C-alpha angles and dihedrals in degrees: 000000000000112000102220093199088058094062104032102083090116130045120242092250094056126089117241120252107273093027126106108195120196127181116201122204086255110030129190112303138201125189117218135166089265093054142281116310119211114196140167134262124233129195115213118209114256092005124118095208126068120219127232110211124200106189129185096017112171113236095173139022102285133236089034122211105275113264091359130114117270121258126217120257111263123238117275142164094213125125112238125201106223102178102113135058111252128240114283122244115264109281139210115201142121105291090219091071097038113090094147109125095192115130117262121218144148084237091081112112097120136121138206126229123199113195130183111235092230132119093241113122129202092034121184115255129219112201112199126208113190126220133229107138088278084284104089145357139101141216093239097071111132090233090061096057105135095201095105092051090050097045100042102032105029094235130128118241123203124186122181135191120235134183118263140185115014092342090060102031109024099167088209112165089215091065119081112254091242092056100047103088096064091153089065089044088056089055091050094047091051089052088050088052088055091051092052099041115022094092088068087063094048095263131130115234088206091060102059121138117190117212136172145159130237107332085003087060090047087053089052089050091051089053088052098044095038098032124192118235121264093031110246096199140038103208140020138212120200116195113191097330147074140167100210101087118006118105133214132182111274128226102029093111092065090048090049091052092053091048090052092048091051094046090052092048091242096125092096096045121113087240117024089193094054090048093053090045089056095048124104107271094223091051086055090049092050093051093047090050098043093048094038091230115184120212109189124180117265130230100260097160090236110062096015134023128193113276148262093071100171092108090047088057093049093046093054099251090121122075110278096232136133113266134207113188139161150134143228130266097251104024096155098044094099093051138065090233123034116258116256101251109162093168091151092057094048091046093053092048091050093048092048088055087058093247114145104249135185130186129206134189117202114206107157129124129187135190097246096049099045109139096239088059099040097036107025091156089072092064094215135133125243108310102184122229097002128184112299094005091121094063099086089045092051092048097037091236098122089117091081086076097053089107086071096049135327118280111256128231090242090053092051092047094048091048092052089049093051092045088054094045095050091045092047089054090049092049095045112011094177089055093055133212098296109285137077120296120252123251133200092246122113090251109048133159121268123186105231109207118201093000122148093259090063114003094180099046142359133318119191111232136171119266088232087074093057100032102041095105096040101077093083090056096054092088089053091055094051106029103067134067101278133217121122 
């Protein structure tokens, strides 16, 4: 889950702290089959390389037909201004944690590309999938700015929007099972866009690493366990999320759809689907929010298979790619019930499939990202390394919180280390992020990031230290009807 209030301390049109954006009359340009993109150039403090940013690049016909699969952008010779983040897809989340003023629209299938202004060709690519419980989120969050990755590590970062909640996972019985999870189809089409176009930016389509956090990580895991063909990536990073084990109650999506149909007065229409497709999108949003209607993805056999998928990993059905995965010290502290984070189980299954696998454990806290300052609406005291607190450290965007308190030298150093580790994994997945590979033994190595042994880097610790309290939860992960 991405907490939108956590990342929305700056508006999309504002530069991040530490960035000095300049837009020339004629900015950097890239010519693609869909037209010529004109972006902007950013200078990062203390970095030799500038960054060319192409923001709001269409990867599909937008707006898409409501509840229908995305379609590729047609060929064109037009010149497109790509200097602003696009509107976000229509969200459903608790208004108390949403302070993001970005425009919402069904015209939202756009992506952002962050490119080092260096002569290096065949650059590694990091493809980001944001979290948000598959209910909200967008690629234009200030915390997801890929400029620091690009400037410091000479990698390209791509982040794409995708449809969520009912707009991404309608659960309509009138839609073929294989066409229901259009949010996941958006992710796949944007990855296909990368395969077709990233060479024009200096990237190598054979060097793509997908990474995500929370439901973004579960989306990454779905791409691993239900892989597209041909495979559009060569490695994967899962931050605080997975889709291989955790269960969720089945069937509530169909009930939600019927409740929505009734609330819209579409239950007497010849086609309920056509009626809902014709309804005002913000009326749909209001009903979904007011009735708290969940719309989970369905098992379509293409973008999502029934869990648990541990045996599928071990049998070779999953993509045979290197994996980096981990979680934070106090993942469940923002929630009534702890998050289901069976990282140890997923790690063992990946290792047994002979896939190079590394685990991390993030346990750092800093004055400017303390939960009471970032999430005052929760009314809680400091809760340590809470869910999603690693994101601004991974991206180097912690400066957006300097209004709370100044960034510390330890924070800057740890961020540079994690930027380098994630980029090293993307450049050479078999080589890993910089610590010892995991094994399927009871005591395996975990890279502890920001722990007291090394607060500005990694300390190798035993998995018994992180997994000791998890044994009692194993039956929970495997005993119920699984899905999400």
